[in-house]
Structures are given as C-alpha cells and as structure tokens.
C-alpha positions in Angstrom: 100.2 121.3 63.3 102.2 122.6 66.3 105.9 121.8 66.9 104.9 119.7 69.9 102.4 117.6 67.8 105.1 117.1 65.2 107.5 115.8 67.8 104.8 113.5 69.3 104.1 112.0 65.8 107.8 111.3 65.2 108.1 109.8 68.7 105.0 107.6 68.1 106.5 106.3 64.9 109.7 105.3 66.6 107.9 103.6 69.5 105.7 101.6 67.1 108.8 100.6 65.1 110.5 99.4 68.3 107.3 97.4 69.2 107.6 95.6 65.9 111.2 94.7 66.6 111.0 93.6 70.3 108.9 91.2 72.2 107.3 91.7 75.6 109.9 90.3 78.0 109.9 93.6 80.1 112.1 93.7 83.1 110.9 95.5 86.2 113.6 98.1 87.0 112.8 98.5 90.7 114.5 96.9 93.6 112.3 95.8 96.5 112.9 94.9 100.1 113.6 91.3 99.2 116.4 92.5 96.9 117.8 94.6 99.6 117.5 92.4 102.7 117.0 88.8 101.5 114.3 86.3 102.2 112.3 86.3 105.5 114.1 85.1 108.6 113.4 84.7 112.3 115.0 87.7 114.0 116.2 85.6 117.0 117.6 82.5 115.4 118.3 84.1 111.9 116.9 80.9 110.4 115.1 81.3 107.1 111.4 80.4 106.8 110.7 77.8 104.2 107.9 76.5 102.0 104.7 78.5 101.7 105.9 80.7 104.6 108.7 82.2 102.4 106.2 83.2 99.8 103.6 84.5 102.3 106.0 86.6 104.3 107.8 87.9 101.2 104.5 89.2 99.9 103.7 90.8 103.2 107.1 92.6 103.1 106.3 94.0 99.6 102.6 94.8 100.3 103.5 96.7 103.5 106.6 98.4 102.3 108.6 97.0 105.2 112.3 97.6 105.2 113.3 94.4 107.1 113.1 90.7 106.4 113.1 89.8 110.2 110.0 88.3 111.9 109.2 87.0 115.3 106.3 85.8 117.4 104.8 88.0 120.1 106.7 86.0 122.7 109.9 86.2 120.7 109.7 90.0 120.8 108.4 90.5 124.3 110.9 88.1 125.8 113.6 90.4 124.5 111.9 93.4 126.0 110.3 94.9 122.9 106.7 96.1 122.3 104.5 95.6 119.3 103.4 98.9 117.8 99.7 99.4 118.7 97.4 98.4 115.8 99.9 96.1 114.1 98.5 93.1 112.3 100.4 89.8 112.5 101.2 87.4 109.6 100.6 83.6 109.9 103.4 81.1 109.7 102.5 77.4 109.0 104.5 74.4 109.9 104.1 70.6 110.4 104.8 69.0 113.7 104.6 65.4 114.9 102.4 64.1 117.6 101.6 60.7 119.1 98.4 59.0 120.2 97.3 55.6 121.5 95.7 53.3 119.0 93.1 50.6 119.9 95.9 48.3 121.0 97.2 50.9 123.3 100.3 51.3 121.2 101.9 54.7 120.5 101.0 56.0 117.0 102.8 58.9 115.4 101.0 61.4 113.2 101.6 64.8 111.6 99.5 67.9 112.1 99.6 71.5 111.0 100.2 74.3 113.5 100.2 78.0 113.0 102.0 80.9 114.7 101.4 84.6 114.4 104.5 86.7 113.6 105.3 90.4 113.5 107.9 92.1 111.3 110.7 94.2 112.8 109.1 97.3 111.3 106.1 96.7 113.7 108.3 96.7 116.8 108.9 99.7 119.1 112.6 100.5 119.7 114.0 97.7 117.6 117.0 98.8 115.5 116.4 97.5 112.0 119.5 96.2 110.2 121.0 98.7 107.8 120.6 98.1 104.1 124.2 97.4 103.0 123.5 97.2 99.3 125.1 99.8 97.1 122.8 102.7 96.5 122.1 103.7 92.9 123.1 107.3 92.2 122.4 109.3 89.2 122.1 112.9 88.0 118.9 114.8 89.0 117.2 116.0 85.9 115.9 119.5 87.0 113.7 120.1 84.0 111.9 116.9 84.5 111.7 117.4 88.3 110.3 120.9 87.7 107.8 119.7 85.2 106.4 117.1 87.6 106.5 119.6 90.5 104.5 122.2 88.5 101.5 119.9 88.3 101.1 119.9 92.1 100.4 116.2 92.0 100.7 114.5 95.4 103.6 112.1 95.3 104.6 109.6 98.0 108.3 108.7 97.7 109.2 105.3 99.2 107.9 101.8 99.3 108.4 99.0 96.8 105.9 99.7 94.1 105.0 102.5 91.7 101.3 103.2 91.2 98.7 105.9 91.1 95.8 105.5 93.5 92.6 107.1 92.1 90.8 106.8 95.4 93.5 108.8 97.3 94.6 110.8 94.3 98.3 110.0 95.2 101.2 108.8 93.1 103.5 106.4 94.9 107.0 105.7 93.7 110.1 104.0 95.2 113.1 106.1 96.1 115.6 106.9 93.3 118.2 104.6 94.8 115.8 101.6 94.5 115.9 101.7 90.7 118.3 99.6 88.7 119.6 99.6 85.2 118.3 97.2 82.5 120.1 96.0 79.4 118.6 98.9 77.5 118.1 101.7 80.0 120.0 103.4 82.8 118.6 103.6 86.4 118.0 107.3 85.8 115.9 106.6 82.7 114.0 103.9 84.5 113.2 106.2 87.5 112.0 109.2 85.4 110.1 107.1 82.9 108.3 105.3 85.7 107.5 108.6 87.4 106.1 110.1 84.2 104.1 106.9 83.5 102.3 107.4 86.9 101.9 111.1 86.2 100.0 110.3 83.0 97.7 107.9 85.0 97.2 110.9 87.3 95.7 112.9 84.5 93.0 110.3 84.0 91.2 111.0 87.3 87.6 112.0 87.4 88.3 115.7 88.2 90.9 115.9 85.4 90.4 114.1 82.0 88.0 111.5 83.5 89.7 108.6 81.7 89.8 106.0 84.5 86.4 104.5 84.6 86.4 100.7 84.4 90.1 99.9 84.9 89.9 96.7 86.9 93.2 94.8 86.8 93.3 92.4 83.9 90.4 94.0 82.0 90.7 95.5 78.5 90.2 98.9 79.9 93.1 98.4 82.3 95.3 97.2 79.5 94.4 100.2 77.4 95.1 102.6 80.2 98.6 101.1 80.6 99.1 101.8 76.9 98.1 105.4 77.4 100.4 105.8 80.4 103.4 104.2 78.7 103.0 106.0 75.4 102.7 109.2 77.4 105.8 108.3 79.3 107.8 107.6 76.1 106.8 110.9 74.7 107.5 112.9 77.8 110.9 111.2 78.2 111.9 112.5 74.8 110.4 115.9 75.2 112.0 116.4 78.6 115.4 115.0 77.6 115.2 112.0 79.9 116.1 109.9 76.9 117.4 111.0 73.5 114.8 108.7 71.8 112.1 106.2 72.8 113.7 103.2 74.5 113.3 99.4 74.0 111.9 99.2 77.5 108.9 101.3 76.5 108.3 99.0 73.5 108.5 95.8 75.6 106.1 97.1 78.2 103.6 98.2 75.6 103.8 94.9 73.8 103.0 93.1 77.1 99.7 95.0 77.4 98.7 95.3 73.8 98.6 91.4 73.6 95.5 91.6 75.7 93.7 93.7 73.2 92.0 92.5 70.0 92.3 95.4 67.7 96.0 96.0 68.3 96.9 98.5 65.5 93.9 100.7 66.3 94.5 100.4 70.1 98.0 101.7 70.0 97.1 104.7 67.8 94.1 105.5 70.1 96.4 105.2 73.1 98.8 107.8 71.5 95.8 110.1 70.9 94.8 109.8 74.6 98.3 110.2 75.9 98.7 113.4 73.7 95.7 114.8 75.5 97.2 113.9 78.8 100.5 115.7 77.8 98.5 118.7 76.7 96.8 118.8 80.1 100.1 118.6 81.9 101.6 121.2 79.6 99.0 123.7 80.6 99.9 123.3 84.2 103.4 124.4 83.6 104.9 127.9 84.0 105.6 129.4 80.5 109.4 129.0 81.2 109.1 125.2 81.7 106.3 124.6 79.1 107.0 121.8 76.7 107.2 123.1 73.1 
C-alpha cells in the first residue's frame, strides 16, 4: 500500500468517526448578495418590497449573481435618464390595489384586485453606479500549495457569484470570491473556501471525458446524494493532504451526514464513496507536476 493510500485510510477513519459524533446541521459558509446588501428595495424610494415579492426578488438576486438589491420599473429608470441593458429580462412584482365599481343599486362598491409590475435590477442598468458593498471583507492567507494543485489541473474556474457548483454541460467550476466566505463554529473562512473549491474539483473529475462518474445525478436522486458523498469525502482527504486543515473537520461530517440520510445502505455507501473519491484524487494527482504531486 502506498503512503498516499495509508493517509487516505487514516483520514477516512477520522471522517467516519466524526460522522458518528455529529448530526447533519451543516452551515453554508458562503455569503450572498442578500447578506452583503440587504433585502430588495425600490431604488428611487428605498422602500422595501414585501410579501411574496421579497422572496421572488431575493431569489432573482441569487440566481443572477447580482451585486445590488435595488430594483425599479422601466419608467422609474428611464425617468432618471438611465437605459436598460439590451437583452435584460425583468422580474415581476405583485401587489394588491383597491378599485371601485357600481353595484345594481348604482352605489359605489370597493373591491381589491391584483396588479403586476415588471422591474429591473440595478445591475441591468447602463451607467448606474451600484452602491458599494460596505461589509467587512474576509481576508485570509493564500495557500500556495493548494492553489498550485488546483491550477495544475487546468480546470476552468469562474470566480464570483453567490454559489459554488460544477456545471457538467459547460465543464466549468463556479465559486464565490474568497472574501464571500465566512467562518463557522468549527472552521475558518480559509478552510471553508478551500474545502469548497476542492469539493467542486472532485465533481469536475466525474465528467464524461474524465472518470465518467456523473451519469444520473438529478438533484434529489440517490445518484446525486452519492456524488455529493464522493465530492465531500474527496474534499476532506485533499484538505488534509494539502494542509488546508490539520485533520478532517466537523463541517465535512455534518455535510456528509446530510446526504447519507438519503441513502438506504449507509455504511456501504460511505465506504464506496471513499473508494470513488480516492480514484478522483489519483486522477488529480496524475495531473500535477512531480514537485507538487501529493504523496
């Protein structure tokens, strides 16, 4: 058995032990635009949207990676001399308003009806200066060994936005900027960033033209849950091998427990996941220059 495999086995034992001790109340360590800028508001009046509109516009901010919580109608923006960026799609705002009508006795009768408006985010406006994010930026030490390890794979990585994910169709990893990661009760912001990056890198190894592991991974399916186990066990191992963390962290265990609850044969699933993540690491290891090779 190689030294790397011995290390992997020891790390696997520690992760499984942590999983036995901790539940699955995993905390997402990433900030998003709502954290940075607040809930959606009208850019002109600065009044907050309410009800369903708060939820709808908040989701739009996250889905589109917008860096502003300000919205306005076409008229709001153009009356101020701004132009909507060509091709921009609007979001719908709902609200109730009161009207009157005549009843059969010719008396005025009040009634409520639902109206809609289309609004655009400040990020869709030409020439509009978006309010600066005044939240304190997270800063931490850049881990050169880990950065080099990821860079040596030549994986395409998009830095920015609100979410971390690997897109098989585009073969691109997306991850928020380093300053958008926060500490948890058990991990530093630095550990959270690099473990997330390595998690997505393990997903990257599963593409059709690499290890061909991502076949039926529809969200919520058993296959999706298993792939999450592979990516997170791989991340836990890589974090230890690349000195991101001195040992597997509780955050790994909580995340793994969240997904393994969806699988029936739990003991076997976690061991099979470790087997697949070891193959992923072996694949990544072969992409390294000998100087950076994990051993």
